[in-house]
N, C-alpha and C positions, 0 to 999 in steps of 0.2 A: 628441248629438255631445259629445263630451267636450271641455275648452280644447285639449289638446294634438292632437286629430284637427284641432278650428278651426284652430291655428296650423298645422299642418303643410299643410293645404288652402290658405290664406292664403300662404304660401311656394311652395309649386307654381304657383299663379296669377302670384307676382308675380316670377318669377324676372327677374332684370335690370331691375327697374326697383324702387327706393322710392316711398314714397308721395310725395315731393317731385317728382321726376321725372314722376310720372303728374300731379298738380297742374299742372306749369308747362306740360307736351306738351296737356294740355288746354286751358289759358290761351291756350297758342301756338295751338293748333286755332280756338279762339275771337277772335282777334286777326286769324286768316289770313282768316278769313270776313268779317269785316269788312272787312279789305283789298281781298278781291275784289268786296263789294258798292260800297264807295266807287269802285274802279277801272270798273265796268260804270256805273255813273251819269254818270263823268265822260266816259267812250267814249261811251255813249248822249247825255250833251249835245253831246259837238262833232260827233257825228254826225247829229244834231236840225238844228245850226245851220249847217250845211254840207251842205245840200238832201241827206238819204238815209244809204246806206251806205255805208261805204267799209272796204276793206280788212278783212271780218272777221277773218282768219285771223292778220294784227297786232294786232288789237283783243283776239283770244281770248288771245294771248299773253303781251300787257302784262297784261292780268287774272290768269293763271296764274303767272308770274314775279311781281307783285305780290303776289301770296296765301303765295308760297312765302318771297318774303323776307319781308313782316311776320311771320311763322315763324320764320323762321332768325334774324332779328332778334331777338324777344322769348326764344329759346331763348338764346342767345349773352349777352343781359343776366342773364338767372336763371341758369343753368348755367355761365356762362365758359368754357367748353370753344373752344379752338381750332377744332376742328372746325366750330361752331358759327359761331365769328367770320369764318371764309373764307367761308363760306356763306353767312353775313348781306351782306359783302361783295359776292362775284359775283354774288349772286342782285339785289340792290339795282342795281350797276353793267348787269347785264344788262335790266333793268327799265327803266334809263333811256334806254338803246340803241334798247331795241325799241321804245318811248315815242317816241322821238325819230322812229325809220322811220315810226312811225304817221302822226305828225302830217306827214311829209314827205307819205304817200301821200295825205292828207286835201289837204294844200296842192296836189298835181298833177293830185287829181281822179279819183286810179285807185279 
């Protein structure tokens, strides 16, 4: 392949994203996975110390929202777009509210 063919192929593969955006998106995915892991550990510990599983749905929602919040926070810091800042705030708020609901379920024995 010639240099021009390689460049053309690269352009077609990277429509809509430059190298920096792809790198930031990859980093955000890694942060998201780490946040999900940490929230799973936290929820598991809470369940363990309160005699077994409690409200699996609320726990799963906390983990999912927390992972999305971590991703959007990272994207908002690196790409500084309004969309990512708004999503970061909303996902963080939803995660906090859902975590409080989860703790309420644990306390009530659900």
